[in-house]
All heavy atoms as a GROMACS GRO file, in nm:
protein
  565
    1MET      N    1  18.167  13.566  18.648
    1MET     CA    2  18.136  13.586  18.510
    1MET      C    3  18.242  13.515  18.427
    1MET      O    4  18.360  13.519  18.461
    1MET     CB    5  18.135  13.735  18.478
    1MET     CG    6  18.030  13.811  18.558
    1MET     SD    7  18.040  13.989  18.538
    1MET     CE    8  18.184  14.022  18.636
    2GLU      N    9  18.197  13.452  18.323
    2GLU     CA   10  18.289  13.372  18.241
    2GLU      C   11  18.301  13.430  18.101
    2GLU      O   12  18.201  13.471  18.041
    2GLU     CB   13  18.238  13.229  18.232
    2GLU     CG   14  18.232  13.160  18.367
    2GLU     CD   15  18.167  13.024  18.360
    2GLU    OE1   16  18.082  13.000  18.272
    2GLU    OE2   17  18.201  12.942  18.445
    3ILE      N   18  18.424  13.432  18.051
    3ILE     CA   19  18.448  13.470  17.912
    3ILE      C   20  18.472  13.340  17.838
    3ILE      O   21  18.562  13.263  17.873
    3ILE     CB   22  18.568  13.564  17.901
    3ILE    CG1   23  18.542  13.690  17.983
    3ILE    CG2   24  18.598  13.596  17.754
    3ILE    CD1   25  18.661  13.780  17.996
    4ARG      N   26  18.391  13.314  17.737
    4ARG     CA   27  18.394  13.186  17.665
    4ARG      C   28  18.447  13.203  17.523
    4ARG      O   29  18.435  13.310  17.464
    4ARG     CB   30  18.254  13.126  17.661
    4ARG     CG   31  18.203  13.091  17.800
    4ARG     CD   32  18.060  13.037  17.796
    4ARG     NE   33  18.018  12.999  17.929
    4ARG     CZ   34  18.031  12.877  17.980
    4ARG    NH1   35  18.086  12.781  17.908
    4ARG    NH2   36  17.990  12.851  18.102
    5ALA      N   37  18.501  13.095  17.471
    5ALA     CA   38  18.550  13.094  17.333
    5ALA      C   39  18.432  13.106  17.237
    5ALA      O   40  18.334  13.032  17.250
    5ALA     CB   41  18.627  12.965  17.305
    6PRO      N   42  18.438  13.199  17.142
    6PRO     CA   43  18.329  13.214  17.046
    6PRO      C   44  18.331  13.110  16.935
    6PRO      O   45  18.233  13.093  16.863
    6PRO     CB   46  18.350  13.354  16.990
    6PRO     CG   47  18.498  13.375  17.001
    6PRO     CD   48  18.540  13.301  17.125
    7LEU      N   49  18.446  13.041  16.922
    7LEU     CA   50  18.461  12.942  16.815
    7LEU      C   51  18.570  12.843  16.852
    7LEU      O   52  18.642  12.862  16.949
    7LEU     CB   53  18.494  13.012  16.682
    7LEU     CG   54  18.599  13.123  16.683
    7LEU    CD1   55  18.739  13.070  16.691
    7LEU    CD2   56  18.582  13.210  16.562
    8THR      N   57  18.582  12.738  16.774
    8THR     CA   58  18.687  12.639  16.795
    8THR      C   59  18.819  12.695  16.743
    8THR      O   60  18.825  12.756  16.637
    8THR     CB   61  18.653  12.509  16.719
    8THR    OG1   62  18.530  12.458  16.774
    8THR    CG2   63  18.761  12.405  16.735
    9GLY      N   64  18.926  12.676  16.820
    9GLY     CA   65  19.056  12.726  16.779
    9GLY      C   66  19.163  12.689  16.879
    9GLY      O   67  19.140  12.612  16.972
   10THR      N   68  19.279  12.749  16.862
   10THR     CA   69  19.393  12.728  16.950
   10THR      C   70  19.426  12.859  17.018
   10THR      O   71  19.428  12.964  16.954
   10THR     CB   72  19.516  12.680  16.869
   10THR    OG1   73  19.481  12.560  16.800
   10THR    CG2   74  19.634  12.653  16.960
   11VAL      N   75  19.452  12.853  17.149
   11VAL     CA   76  19.490  12.974  17.222
   11VAL      C   77  19.632  13.013  17.180
   11VAL      O   78  19.725  12.935  17.193
   11VAL     CB   79  19.484  12.949  17.375
   11VAL    CG1   80  19.533  13.073  17.450
   11VAL    CG2   81  19.344  12.911  17.419
   12LEU      N   82  19.646  13.135  17.127
   12LEU     CA   83  19.778  13.188  17.090
   12LEU      C   84  19.840  13.264  17.206
   12LEU      O   85  19.956  13.245  17.240
   12LEU     CB   86  19.768  13.281  16.970
   12LEU     CG   87  19.754  13.220  16.834
   12LEU    CD1   88  19.751  13.329  16.727
   12LEU    CD2   89  19.866  13.123  16.804
   13ARG      N   90  19.760  13.356  17.264
   13ARG     CA   91  19.811  13.440  17.373
   13ARG      C   92  19.701  13.465  17.474
   13ARG      O   93  19.585  13.483  17.438
   13ARG     CB   94  19.858  13.575  17.319
   13ARG     CG   95  19.982  13.567  17.233
   13ARG     CD   96  20.031  13.703  17.188
   13ARG     NE   97  19.935  13.776  17.104
   13ARG     CZ   98  19.919  13.756  16.973
   13ARG    NH1   99  19.987  13.662  16.911
   13ARG    NH2  100  19.834  13.829  16.906
   14VAL      N  101  19.741  13.471  17.600
   14VAL     CA  102  19.653  13.518  17.708
   14VAL      C  103  19.705  13.656  17.744
   14VAL      O  104  19.823  13.673  17.777
   14VAL     CB  105  19.657  13.423  17.829
   14VAL    CG1  106  19.570  13.478  17.942
   14VAL    CG2  107  19.610  13.283  17.789
   15LEU      N  108  19.619  13.756  17.735
   15LEU     CA  109  19.662  13.896  17.748
   15LEU      C  110  19.641  13.953  17.888
   15LEU      O  111  19.672  14.070  17.911
   15LEU     CB  112  19.586  13.982  17.646
   15LEU     CG  113  19.597  13.935  17.501
   15LEU    CD1  114  19.507  14.018  17.411
   15LEU    CD2  115  19.741  13.941  17.453
   16VAL      N  116  19.587  13.874  17.980
   16VAL     CA  117  19.559  13.921  18.116
   16VAL      C  118  19.620  13.825  18.218
   16VAL      O  119  19.658  13.713  18.183
   16VAL     CB  120  19.407  13.935  18.140
   16VAL    CG1  121  19.348  14.043  18.051
   16VAL    CG2  122  19.335  13.802  18.118
   17SER      N  123  19.626  13.871  18.342
   17SER     CA  124  19.679  13.790  18.452
   17SER      C  125  19.580  13.792  18.568
   17SER      O  126  19.504  13.888  18.582
   17SER     CB  127  19.811  13.849  18.501
   17SER     OG  128  19.905  13.855  18.399
   18PRO      N  129  19.584  13.690  18.654
   18PRO     CA  130  19.498  13.692  18.772
   18PRO      C  131  19.522  13.818  18.855
   18PRO      O  132  19.635  13.864  18.870
   18PRO     CB  133  19.540  13.566  18.849
   18PRO     CG  134  19.590  13.474  18.742
   18PRO     CD  135  19.660  13.564  18.644
   19GLY      N  136  19.413  13.876  18.902
   19GLY     CA  137  19.420  13.999  18.981
   19GLY      C  138  19.411  14.125  18.898
   19GLY      O  139  19.394  14.235  18.952
   20GLU      N  140  19.420  14.113  18.767
   20GLU     CA  141  19.415  14.230  18.678
   20GLU      C  142  19.271  14.275  18.658
   20GLU      O  143  19.181  14.195  18.641
   20GLU     CB  144  19.478  14.194  18.544
   20GLU     CG  145  19.490  14.308  18.448
   20GLU     CD  146  19.565  14.271  18.321
   20GLU    OE1  147  19.634  14.167  18.319
   20GLU    OE2  148  19.553  14.345  18.223
   21TRP      N  149  19.249  14.407  18.658
   21TRP     CA  150  19.119  14.466  18.631
   21TRP      C  151  19.103  14.479  18.480
   21TRP      O  152  19.193  14.529  18.412
   21TRP     CB  153  19.109  14.602  18.698
   21TRP     CG  154  18.986  14.679  18.662
   21TRP    CD1  155  18.978  14.785  18.576
   21TRP    CD2  156  18.854  14.656  18.707
   21TRP    NE1  157  18.850  14.829  18.566
   21TRP    CE2  158  18.770  14.751  18.645
   21TRP    CE3  159  18.796  14.563  18.792
   21TRP    CZ2  160  18.633  14.757  18.668
   21TRP    CZ3  161  18.659  14.569  18.815
   21TRP    CH2  162  18.580  14.664  18.754
   22VAL      N  163  18.990  14.433  18.426
   22VAL     CA  164  18.961  14.450  18.284
   22VAL      C  165  18.828  14.521  18.267
   22VAL      O  166  18.741  14.514  18.353
   22VAL     CB  167  18.958  14.314  18.208
   22VAL    CG1  168  19.092  14.246  18.214
   22VAL    CG2  169  18.850  14.222  18.260
   23ARG      N  170  18.815  14.588  18.158
   23ARG     CA  171  18.691  14.657  18.123
   23ARG      C  172  18.624  14.584  18.007
   23ARG      O  173  18.690  14.516  17.929
   23ARG     CB  174  18.720  14.801  18.081
   23ARG     CG  175  18.775  14.886  18.193
   23ARG     CD  176  18.752  15.033  18.164
   23ARG     NE  177  18.795  15.116  18.275
   23ARG     CZ  178  18.720  15.144  18.381
   23ARG    NH1  179  18.598  15.094  18.391
   23ARG    NH2  180  18.765  15.222  18.477
   24ALA      N  181  18.494  14.604  17.996
   24ALA     CA  182  18.420  14.548  17.884
   24ALA      C  183  18.484  14.596  17.754
   24ALA      O  184  18.530  14.710  17.746
   24ALA     CB  185  18.274  14.590  17.891
   25SER      N  186  18.492  14.512  17.655
   25SER     CA  187  18.552  14.535  17.523
   25SER      C  188  18.703  14.523  17.520
   25SER      O  189  18.762  14.536  17.415
   25SER     CB  190  18.520  14.670  17.460
   25SER     OG  191  18.401  14.722  17.492
   26MET      N  192  18.765  14.497  17.634
   26MET     CA  193  18.911  14.481  17.638
   26MET      C  194  18.946  14.339  17.592
   26MET      O  195  18.886  14.243  17.639
   26MET     CB  196  18.960  14.503  17.781
   26MET     CG  197  19.107  14.492  17.800
   26MET     SD  198  19.146  14.530  17.973
   26MET     CE  199  19.312  14.468  17.978
   27PRO      N  200  19.042  14.322  17.500
   27PRO     CA  201  19.081  14.187  17.459
   27PRO      C  202  19.151  14.115  17.573
   27PRO      O  203  19.234  14.174  17.643
   27PRO     CB  204  19.175  14.209  17.341
   27PRO     CG  205  19.217  14.351  17.347
   27PRO     CD  206  19.116  14.426  17.428
   28VAL      N  207  19.115  13.988  17.594
   28VAL     CA  208  19.174  13.910  17.704
   28VAL      C  209  19.250  13.787  17.655
   28VAL      O  210  19.342  13.740  17.720
   28VAL     CB  211  19.068  13.869  17.808
   28VAL    CG1  212  19.013  13.992  17.880
   28VAL    CG2  213  18.955  13.789  17.746
   29VAL      N  214  19.211  13.734  17.539
   29VAL     CA  215  19.274  13.614  17.482
   29VAL      C  216  19.276  13.630  17.330
   29VAL      O  217  19.186  13.692  17.273
   29VAL     CB  218  19.195  13.486  17.519
   29VAL    CG1  219  19.249  13.364  17.449
   29VAL    CG2  220  19.194  13.464  17.670
   30VAL      N  221  19.379  13.576  17.267
   30VAL     CA  222  19.385  13.571  17.120
   30VAL      C  223  19.382  13.424  17.080
   30VAL      O  224  19.463  13.344  17.127
   30VAL     CB  225  19.511  13.639  17.064
   30VAL    CG1  226  19.516  13.627  16.913
   30VAL    CG2  227  19.515  13.786  17.106
   31LEU      N  228  19.284  13.391  16.994
   31LEU     CA  229  19.272  13.256  16.941
   31LEU      C  230  19.318  13.253  16.796
   31LEU      O  231  19.313  13.356  16.727
   31LEU     CB  232  19.126  13.209  16.945
   31LEU     CG  233  19.057  13.200  17.079
   31LEU    CD1  234  18.911  13.158  17.060
   31LEU    CD2  235  19.130  13.104  17.171
   32GLU      N  236  19.360  13.134  16.750
   32GLU     CA  237  19.387  13.114  16.609
   32GLU      C  238  19.288  13.011  16.559
   32GLU      O  239  19.269  12.906  16.620
   32GLU     CB  240  19.529  13.064  16.586
   32GLU     CG  241  19.556  13.038  16.439
   32GLU     CD  242  19.694  12.979  16.414
   32GLU    OE1  243  19.736  12.894  16.492
   32GLU    OE2  244  19.756  13.018  16.314
   33SER      N  245  19.223  13.045  16.448
   33SER     CA  246  19.129  12.952  16.386
   33SER      C  247  19.136  12.974  16.235
   33SER      O  248  19.128  13.088  16.188
   33SER     CB  249  18.987  12.980  16.435
   33SER     OG  250  18.897  12.888  16.378
   34MET      N  251  19.157  12.868  16.163
   34MET     CA  252  19.166  12.874  16.017
   34MET      C  253  19.271  12.976  15.973
   34MET      O  254  19.248  13.057  15.882
   34MET     CB  255  19.030  12.902  15.957
   34MET     CG  256  18.931  12.791  15.986
   34MET     SD  257  18.759  12.818  15.938
   34MET     CE  258  18.770  12.902  15.784
   35LYS      N  259  19.387  12.978  16.043
   35LYS     CA  260  19.501  13.065  16.012
   35LYS      C  261  19.471  13.214  16.032
   35LYS      O  262  19.542  13.299  15.982
   35LYS     CB  263  19.554  13.039  15.872
   35LYS     CG  264  19.606  12.897  15.855
   35LYS     CD  265  19.669  12.878  15.721
   35LYS     CE  266  19.716  12.733  15.708
   35LYS     NZ  267  19.781  12.707  15.582
   36MET      N  268  19.365  13.243  16.108
   36MET     CA  269  19.332  13.382  16.140
   36MET      C  270  19.343  13.401  16.290
   36MET      O  271  19.313  13.310  16.367
   36MET     CB  272  19.189  13.415  16.096
   36MET     CG  273  19.172  13.414  15.946
   36MET     SD  274  19.001  13.441  15.888
   36MET     CE  275  18.930  13.546  16.007
   37GLU      N  276  19.387  13.519  16.332
   37GLU     CA  277  19.391  13.553  16.474
   37GLU      C  278  19.263  13.625  16.511
   37GLU      O  279  19.222  13.719  16.444
   37GLU     CB  280  19.512  13.640  16.506
   37GLU     CG  281  19.643  13.566  16.491
   37GLU     CD  282  19.762  13.647  16.540
   37GLU    OE1  283  19.743  13.750  16.609
   37GLU    OE2  284  19.875  13.606  16.508
   38ILE      N  285  19.200  13.578  16.619
   38ILE     CA  286  19.074  13.635  16.666
   38ILE      C  287  19.091  13.679  16.810
   38ILE      O  288  19.120  13.596  16.897
   38ILE     CB  289  18.959  13.533  16.655
   38ILE    CG1  290  18.935  13.494  16.510
   38ILE    CG2  291  18.830  13.589  16.715
   38ILE    CD1  292  18.996  13.366  16.470
   39ALA      N  293  19.074  13.808  16.836
   39ALA     CA  294  19.080  13.859  16.973
   39ALA      C  295  18.946  13.832  17.040
   39ALA      O  296  18.841  13.857  16.982
   39ALA     CB  297  19.110  14.008  16.973
   40VAL      N  298  18.952  13.778  17.160
   40VAL     CA  299  18.831  13.754  17.240
   40VAL      C  300  18.826  13.864  17.345
   40VAL      O  301  18.916  13.875  17.429
   40VAL     CB  302  18.833  13.616  17.306
   40VAL    CG1  303  18.707  13.595  17.390
   40VAL    CG2  304  18.849  13.506  17.202
   41ASP      N  305  18.722  13.946  17.337
   41ASP     CA  306  18.707  14.059  17.428
   41ASP      C  307  18.620  14.022  17.548
   41ASP      O  308  18.532  13.937  17.538
   41ASP     CB  309  18.640  14.176  17.356
   41ASP     CG  310  18.722  14.230  17.241
   41ASP    OD1  311  18.844  14.205  17.239
   41ASP    OD2  312  18.663  14.296  17.153
   42SER      N  313  18.645  14.090  17.658
   42SER     CA  314  18.561  14.074  17.776
   42SER      C  315  18.427  14.142  17.748
   42SER      O  316  18.422  14.250  17.689
   42SER     CB  317  18.627  14.138  17.897
   42SER     OG  318  18.540  14.132  18.008
   43ALA      N  319  18.320  14.081  17.794
   43ALA     CA  320  18.188  14.142  17.783
   43ALA      C  321  18.153  14.216  17.912
   43ALA      O  322  18.047  14.277  17.921
   43ALA     CB  323  18.083  14.036  17.754
   44PHE      N  324  18.242  14.210  18.011
   44PHE     CA  325  18.214  14.264  18.144
   44PHE      C  326  18.333  14.344  18.195
   44PHE      O  327  18.445  14.323  18.154
   44PHE     CB  328  18.191  14.150  18.245
   44PHE     CG  329  18.108  14.037  18.194
   44PHE    CD1  330  18.168  13.920  18.148
   44PHE    CD2  331  17.971  14.046  18.192
   44PHE    CE1  332  18.092  13.815  18.102
   44PHE    CE2  333  17.894  13.941  18.145
   44PHE     CZ  334  17.954  13.826  18.101
   45ASP      N  335  18.306  14.431  18.292
   45ASP     CA  336  18.411  14.489  18.375
   45ASP      C  337  18.432  14.394  18.491
   45ASP      O  338  18.335  14.339  18.545
   45ASP     CB  339  18.367  14.624  18.435
   45ASP     CG  340  18.354  14.734  18.331
   45ASP    OD1  341  18.404  14.718  18.218
   45ASP    OD2  342  18.295  14.838  18.365
   46GLY      N  343  18.556  14.374  18.534
   46GLY     CA  344  18.580  14.288  18.649
   46GLY      C  345  18.726  14.258  18.671
   46GLY      O  346  18.813  14.302  18.595
   47VAL      N  347  18.752  14.182  18.776
   47VAL     CA  348  18.887  14.141  18.813
   47VAL      C  349  18.907  13.996  18.770
   47VAL      O  350  18.822  13.911  18.799
   47VAL     CB  351  18.908  14.156  18.965
   47VAL    CG1  352  19.046  14.105  19.005
   47VAL    CG2  353  18.891  14.301  19.007
   48VAL      N  354  19.017  13.967  18.703
   48VAL     CA  355  19.047  13.830  18.660
   48VAL      C  356  19.074  13.744  18.784
   48VAL      O  357  19.162  13.777  18.864
   48VAL     CB  358  19.170  13.828  18.565
   48VAL    CG1  359  19.205  13.685  18.528
   48VAL    CG2  360  19.144  13.912  18.442
   49THR      N  361  18.997  13.637  18.799
   49THR     CA  362  19.018  13.547  18.912
   49THR      C  363  19.078  13.414  18.869
   49THR      O  364  19.140  13.345  18.950
   49THR     CB  365  18.886  13.519  18.988
   49THR    OG1  366  18.791  13.465  18.898
   49THR    CG2  367  18.833  13.646  19.051
   50GLU      N  368  19.060  13.380  18.742
   50GLU     CA  369  19.108  13.249  18.696
   50GLU      C  370  19.134  13.252  18.546
   50GLU      O  371  19.056  13.308  18.470
   50GLU     CB  372  19.001  13.144  18.728
   50GLU     CG  373  19.044  13.003  18.715
   50GLU     CD  374  18.933  12.906  18.758
   50GLU    OE1  375  18.835  12.948  18.821
   50GLU    OE2  376  18.949  12.787  18.726
   51ILE      N  377  19.244  13.192  18.504
   51ILE     CA  378  19.275  13.170  18.363
   51ILE      C  379  19.258  13.020  18.340
   51ILE      O  380  19.330  12.940  18.399
   51ILE     CB  381  19.421  13.210  18.329
   51ILE    CG1  382  19.453  13.352  18.374
   51ILE    CG2  383  19.449  13.188  18.180
   51ILE    CD1  384  19.396  13.463  18.293
   52ARG      N  385  19.161  12.982  18.258
   52ARG     CA  386  19.132  12.840  18.239
   52ARG      C  387  19.206  12.774  18.124
   52ARG      O  388  19.214  12.652  18.116
   52ARG     CB  389  18.981  12.820  18.217
   52ARG     CG  390  18.897  12.859  18.336
   52ARG     CD  391  18.846  12.737  18.407
   52ARG     NE  392  18.761  12.772  18.518
   52ARG     CZ  393  18.630  12.754  18.521
   52ARG    NH1  394  18.568  12.700  18.419
   52ARG    NH2  395  18.563  12.789  18.628
   53ARG      N  396  19.257  12.854  18.030
   53ARG     CA  397  19.328  12.798  17.914
   53ARG      C  398  19.460  12.871  17.896
   53ARG      O  399  19.472  12.989  17.928
   53ARG     CB  400  19.244  12.813  17.787
   53ARG     CG  401  19.111  12.738  17.790
   53ARG     CD  402  19.134  12.588  17.791
   53ARG     NE  403  19.010  12.514  17.775
   53ARG     CZ  404  18.939  12.464  17.876
   53ARG    NH1  405  18.979  12.483  17.999
   53ARG    NH2  406  18.830  12.396  17.853
   54GLN      N  407  19.558  12.800  17.842
   54GLN     CA  408  19.692  12.853  17.824
   54GLN      C  409  19.730  12.846  17.675
   54GLN      O  410  19.669  12.769  17.600
   54GLN     CB  411  19.793  12.773  17.907
   54GLN     CG  412  19.767  12.778  18.056
   54GLN     CD  413  19.772  12.918  18.113
   54GLN    OE1  414  19.857  12.998  18.074
   54GLN    NE2  415  19.681  12.950  18.203
   55PRO      N  416  19.831  12.922  17.633
   55PRO     CA  417  19.875  12.915  17.493
   55PRO      C  418  19.904  12.770  17.452
   55PRO      O  419  19.963  12.694  17.527
   55PRO     CB  420  20.002  13.000  17.492
   55PRO     CG  421  19.977  13.101  17.600
   55PRO     CD  422  19.906  13.023  17.708
   56GLY      N  423  19.855  12.736  17.333
   56GLY     CA  424  19.871  12.601  17.280
   56GLY      C  425  19.751  12.512  17.304
   56GLY      O  426  19.736  12.409  17.239
   57ASP      N  427  19.662  12.551  17.396
   57ASP     CA  428  19.543  12.470  17.424
   57ASP      C  429  19.442  12.480  17.309
   57ASP      O  430  19.416  12.589  17.258
   57ASP     CB  431  19.472  12.517  17.552
   57ASP     CG  432  19.548  12.484  17.679
   57ASP    OD1  433  19.649  12.410  17.672
   57ASP    OD2  434  19.505  12.531  17.786
   58LEU      N  435  19.385  12.367  17.271
   58LEU     CA  436  19.275  12.364  17.174
   58LEU      C  437  19.146  12.386  17.252
   58LEU      O  438  19.124  12.323  17.355
   58LEU     CB  439  19.271  12.230  17.102
   58LEU     CG  440  19.157  12.212  17.002
   58LEU    CD1  441  19.170  12.312  16.887
   58LEU    CD2  442  19.155  12.070  16.948
   59VAL      N  443  19.062  12.477  17.204
   59VAL     CA  444  18.935  12.505  17.269
   59VAL      C  445  18.821  12.487  17.170
   59VAL      O  446  18.837  12.505  17.050
   59VAL     CB  447  18.931  12.648  17.329
   59VAL    CG1  448  19.034  12.661  17.440
   59VAL    CG2  449  18.951  12.755  17.225
   60GLN      N  450  18.708  12.452  17.224
   60GLN     CA  451  18.585  12.439  17.147
   60GLN      C  452  18.498  12.562  17.174
   60GLN      O  453  18.510  12.626  17.279
   60GLN     CB  454  18.508  12.313  17.188
   60GLN     CG  455  18.586  12.184  17.170
   60GLN     CD  456  18.618  12.156  17.024
   60GLN    OE1  457  18.536  12.175  16.936
   60GLN    NE2  458  18.742  12.112  17.000
   61ALA      N  459  18.410  12.594  17.083
   61ALA     CA  460  18.316  12.705  17.104
   61ALA      C  461  18.242  12.680  17.235
   61ALA      O  462  18.193  12.572  17.261
   61ALA     CB  463  18.218  12.714  16.988
   62GLY      N  464  18.239  12.783  17.320
   62GLY     CA  465  18.169  12.773  17.447
   62GLY      C  466  18.258  12.738  17.565
   62GLY      O  467  18.216  12.750  17.681
   63ASP      N  468  18.382  12.694  17.541
   63ASP     CA  469  18.474  12.664  17.651
   63ASP      C  470  18.507  12.792  17.728
   63ASP      O  471  18.526  12.898  17.668
   63ASP     CB  472  18.605  12.603  17.601
   63ASP     CG  473  18.591  12.458  17.556
   63ASP    OD1  474  18.483  12.398  17.573
   63ASP    OD2  475  18.690  12.405  17.504
   64VAL      N  476  18.517  12.780  17.859
   64VAL     CA  477  18.551  12.895  17.943
   64VAL      C  478  18.702  12.923  17.929
   64VAL      O  479  18.784  12.833  17.946
   64VAL     CB  480  18.514  12.871  18.090
   64VAL    CG1  481  18.559  12.988  18.177
   64VAL    CG2  482  18.365  12.847  18.105
   65LEU      N  483  18.735  13.048  17.899
   65LEU     CA  484  18.874  13.090  17.884
   65LEU      C  485  18.924  13.161  18.009
   65LEU      O  486  19.033  13.132  18.059
   65LEU     CB  487  18.889  13.183  17.764
   65LEU     CG  488  18.844  13.128  17.629
   65LEU    CD1  489  18.846  13.238  17.524
   65LEU    CD2  490  18.930  13.012  17.588
   66VAL      N  491  18.844  13.256  18.058
   66VAL     CA  492  18.883  13.341  18.170
   66VAL      C  493  18.760  13.361  18.259
   66VAL      O  494  18.649  13.372  18.209
   66VAL     CB  495  18.934  13.478  18.120
   66VAL    CG1  496  18.965  13.573  18.234
   66VAL    CG2  497  19.056  13.461  18.030
   67VAL      N  498  18.783  13.366  18.391
   67VAL     CA  499  18.675  13.392  18.486
   67VAL      C  500  18.702  13.527  18.553
   67VAL      O  501  18.815  13.555  18.594
   67VAL     CB  502  18.667  13.281  18.593
   67VAL    CG1  503  18.556  13.310  18.693
   67VAL    CG2  504  18.645  13.145  18.527
   68LEU      N  505  18.598  13.609  18.562
   68LEU     CA  506  18.606  13.741  18.625
   68LEU      C  507  18.517  13.748  18.747
   68LEU      O  508  18.414  13.681  18.754
   68LEU     CB  509  18.560  13.850  18.527
   68LEU     CG  510  18.633  13.867  18.396
   68LEU    CD1  511  18.568  13.978  18.315
   68LEU    CD2  512  18.778  13.895  18.417
   69ASP      N  513  18.557  13.833  18.840
   69ASP     CA  514  18.474  13.870  18.956
   69ASP      C  515  18.431  14.013  18.931
   69ASP      O  516  18.511  14.095  18.883
   69ASP     CB  517  18.557  13.857  19.083
   69ASP     CG  518  18.478  13.886  19.209
   69ASP    OD1  519  18.369  13.944  19.200
   69ASP    OD2  520  18.528  13.851  19.317
   70SER      N  521  18.310  14.047  18.966
   70SER     CA  522  18.259  14.181  18.938
   70SER      C  523  18.305  14.285  19.040
   70SER      O  524  18.259  14.399  19.038
   70SER     CB  525  18.106  14.179  18.932
   70SER     OG  526  18.056  14.137  19.058
   71ALA      N  527  18.398  14.249  19.128
   71ALA     CA  528  18.449  14.344  19.228
   71ALA      C  529  18.511  14.464  19.158
   71ALA      O  530  18.559  14.454  19.047
   71ALA     CB  531  18.553  14.276  19.316
   72THR      N  532  18.515  14.576  19.228
   72THR     CA  533  18.577  14.696  19.172
   72THR      C  534  18.728  14.689  19.193
   72THR      O  535  18.774  14.623  19.284
   72THR     CB  536  18.522  14.822  19.239
   72THR    OG1  537  18.545  14.814  19.379
   72THR    CG2  538  18.375  14.840  19.212
   73PRO      N  539  18.804  14.759  19.110
   73PRO     CA  540  18.950  14.754  19.124
   73PRO      C  541  18.992  14.822  19.255
   73PRO      O  542  18.923  14.912  19.302
   73PRO     CB  543  19.001  14.831  19.003
   73PRO     CG  544  18.889  14.917  18.962
   73PRO     CD  545  18.762  14.844  19.000
   74GLU      N  546  19.103  14.778  19.310
   74GLU     CA  547  19.154  14.837  19.435
   74GLU      C  548  19.186  14.984  19.413
   74GLU      O  549  19.233  15.024  19.309
   74GLU     CB  550  19.279  14.763  19.479
   74GLU     CG  551  19.250  14.623  19.527
   74GLU     CD  552  19.372  14.554  19.582
   74GLU    OE1  553  19.461  14.624  19.635
   74GLU    OE2  554  19.377  14.431  19.572
   75GLY      N  555  19.156  15.063  19.516
   75GLY     CA  556  19.188  15.205  19.507
   75GLY      C  557  19.079  15.290  19.449
   75GLY      O  558  19.098  15.408  19.428
   76THR      N  559  18.962  15.229  19.418
   76THR     CA  560  18.852  15.312  19.364
   76THR      C  561  18.735  15.309  19.457
   76THR      O  562  18.721  15.228  19.542
   76THR     CB  563  18.806  15.264  19.226
   76THR    OG1  564  18.757  15.131  19.236
   76THR    CG2  565  18.916  15.273  19.125
   0.00000   0.00000   0.00000
């Protein structure tokens, strides 16, 4: 499952790390666009498998930011 940029902007912060479990509605990346900070939330529950963009990267709407696996978190 892929979390994509909703708009064109610059990545300010990546709030998750590979291997981390995230829930739907949890913010995973913060973008800056037109001097505003926009939190990009996960639409899915899952484990972060890949971070595709880093702080300072310019992204276009639709670019993949983070990839999740739908596996359950360890210990559950």
